[in-house]
N, C-alpha and C positions, 0 to 999 in steps of 0.2 A: 829444374830451376826453382830457386827460392822465391816465394811470393812476399812482397813487402807488406808489412802490417800497417794498416791505416786506422784501425779501430783503437781508440784510446783505452778501452777496456782490456784489449789483448796486451797492451804494453804494460799496464799497471797490475799485473797479476800478483796476488798475495802469495808470499812464500809459505804461508801457513794454510794451505788449501783444504786440509781435511781435519777431522777430529783427531786429537792426540798429536798434532804437529805444531802446536803453538810454542812460543819461546819458553814458557814455563813447563812444557811437557818434555823437554830435552832430558835424555838419560845421563846427565853428568854424574859420575860417581865421586862425589865430594868426599865420601868416606875413605877413599883410597889415599887421600892426602894426609901427610903428617900434620901435627899441630902447627909447626913453623910454616909449612907450605900453605896452610889455611890462612895464617896471618899475612903472609906475603900476598896471596891472592886477594884477600880482603882489602889490603892497602893498595894493590894494583888497580882495583876498581875506582879508587879515588884519583887516579891519573898521576900518581907519583912516578918520578924517574927512578932508575936504578940507584943513582946517588942518593936521592931523597929517601928511598926505601932503606938503604944501608945505614944512613944516619939515624933514621927513626927506630930501626931495629937493633942498632949497635953491632952490626956485622959488616964484613967486608963486601965491597961492591961485587967482587967475583963470586962471593957466596950467594948474593941476591940473584945473579945471573944463573947460577947452578940451580937454585930453587925454582926460578921461572922456567928453566929448561925441563925440569922434572914435572912441574905442574902441567906444562903443555903436553908432555908425553902421556901423563896419567889421564888427562882430560881429552886426549885425542884431538888437540887443537894445534894450529901451526903458527899463530902469532900472538903477541901480547895483547893486541886489540881484542882478539877473540876471548882471551882469558879475562880481560877487563870487563867485557860485556857479561860473561858468565858470572863474574864477581858481583856485578850490580843485580843481575837477575836472581842469583842465589844468595843474596845478602842475608836473608832471614836464616839460612842454614849455616852461614859462615860466621856471623857476628854473635859472639857469646855474651855480649853486654846486654843485660835485661833493661838497662836504662836507655838504650840506643833509641834515638828519635827518628832515625832514617829508615826503619823497617818499612817495606812497601805495604800499602794497604791492600787488603784482599780485593781483587778485581772481580766484579760480578761476571758470571758466565754469560757470554753472548756470542753470537756467530762471529767468526773471524772475517774481517774486511768486507762488510756489507757494502756493495756499490751504492754510491750516493743517489743514483736514480731509482734504487729499489725502495728507498724510504718513503 
């Protein structure tokens, strides 16, 4: 018989429980993507629809869908939401513009998800 959890700490377990398991530690092989796939992935992180992507890139909407399909396969993901999250987390590796002002700042190393009562 399953025991019902009542402890709040048990319910809010961090998905990044150990070293090397944080969101920036994921082994996404961005290098497997073509230049165009990298462009599509970068723009996907901005929340653009397929239609908006096609207009911005000057390609057919079905071509955008094909690019997204290949991106998902190469990054071993199953949804465009997962790809968009990767786009945001990997922005520094995807964005070729040195003038870009949206590069994420370096995050200081700290333990993942320290419970508030431990502070």
